[in-house]
C-alpha positions, -999 to +999 in steps of 0.1 A: +211+223-317+240+248-315+235+284-297+254+309-297+257+332-267+277+363-256+276+395-237+286+431-229+296+444-266+290+482-250+297+498-284+327+477-298+314+474-331+353+459-339+349+432-320+311+427-327+313+423-366+341+395-357+321+378-339+292+374-368+319+366-391+337+337-372+296+325-362+293+324-401+322+292-401+301+271-373+271+257-378+248+282-356+210+274-355+206+308-330+224+341-312+216+351-285+230+385-268+228+391-230+231+428-231+248+460-228+249+463-263+255+500-255+272+524-229+314+533-224+325+521-262+322+545-291+295+527-318+261+523-293+236+528-321+265+509-347+263+480-324+223+478-316+222+481-354+238+454-360+223+435-336+189+441-353+199+438-390+212+399-385+174+395-356+198+386-327+180+382-300+186+406-275+179+406-235+183+435-220+209+451-200+213+476-172+228+504-201+197+490-221+172+502-194+187+526-182+184+542-216+145+531-217+136+544-182+164+567-171+195+560-155+182+568-126+168+537-118+203+525-114+212+536-079+252+523-084+253+554-112+276+584-094+272+620-111+302+618-129+285+594-155+255+612-162+269+630-189+274+597-208+240+584-201+227+616-215+250+615-245+240+576-253+206+585-252+209+613-278+228+591-302+201+566-303+174+568-325+135+559-331+140+527-346+169+517-316+144+529-296+112+505-306+134+476-310+148+478-276+110+481-262+101+448-272+131+432-257+120+407-222+144+405-192+153+371-199+148+342-225+138+305-216+141+274-230+139+237-222+162+213-241+152+175-234+147+180-193+173+213-192+159+245-188+179+269-203+181+304-185+192+333-204+191+374-184+216+398-184+220+392-141+208+373-123+172+391-118+160+400-083+123+411-094+112+413-133+081+442-120+108+468-110+124+488-138+157+473-123+156+438-118+184+428-114+204+419-077+236+438-067+268+426-080+278+424-040+255+388-044+291+377-061+313+384-034+300+396-001+268+382-001+281+351-017+264+329+006+232+337-004+244+331-042+239+289-041+200+298-024+194+321-056+205+300-082+182+270-063+153+295-063+156+296-100+155+263-109+171+265-143+202+238-149+218+263-170+219+301-159+238+323-183+248+359-178+273+384-186+271+422-164+299+409-143+328+414-171+346+384-160+340+347-172+331+321-142+315+293-138+298+284-106+275+247-097+251+241-071+233+209-066+235+201-103+228+237-114+255+257-134+255+298-137+276+302-163+290+342-170+300+342-202+319+375-197+322+403-217+334+407-255+333+442-262+350+454-228+382+441-235+417+454-231+437+428-260+430+424-290+408+390-281+376+388-275+351+358-272+318+342-276+302+310-262+282+278-279+260+260-266+255+222-284+224+206-277+224+167-285+214+141-260+237+166-233+244+206-227+280+206-240+297+246-233+319+259-253+352+291-254+351+303-284+386+331-286+389+350-315+416+380-323+397+417-332+411+447-350+422+465-317+443+493-333+408+499-357+390+505-328+417+523-310+422+545-342+380+548-333+380+556-297+406+585-306+386+602-328+351+602-313+357+632-283+326+618-259+318+623-221+339+604-196+359+589-228+395+591-212+384+574-183+364+548-200+389+542-224+415+532-199+399+517-172+379+487-199+395+491-230+432+496-216+435+522-237+458+552-223+442+585-246 
């Protein structure tokens, strides 16, 4: 069995289309997106529609949760970002809302003796509207991270959210951040292949995409915080 995992497309339709086209050349049984399909980039609706059309399994990221429940659930959102969140909310229609309302916070599967968990980020409390730990768990609270990984109990925990990929191993339990496939500053994107046979093999696939086309779209489509977002997340100066 082979599973494709990617995360944090963030409105980068060119990257998403390139990934889905490349996946056709792989013998893939399932596709899972770890959230944050929407927000930041210029084509949130188009990206989410492509996820829906291709029947890709999606777990909710913080941007999807802010769309569903309001940006005030996330204490890291400051006043300068509010108009951007409102713009995303207005850009999505009933089809997208109904789809997101049915998406889970996490997906679990078991293969042989291995338990695999897929979520946007480490979940502190699944019963609240913003369920994730703060990303400080990876930095100033790093001593607590090992305990969290042990407590979750999965053999492989796949996350996104923090846009730079990394792997942490604790007592044979692996936390794997697949990184962002959409918030990339060069002309490359990526996805992860999980091969489930007698063991679990994790492969990173790096591919080029049409960054020039993406730049044209972000330059043409005006929306709140566009200049700051283009520079910080996509390396594009407007």
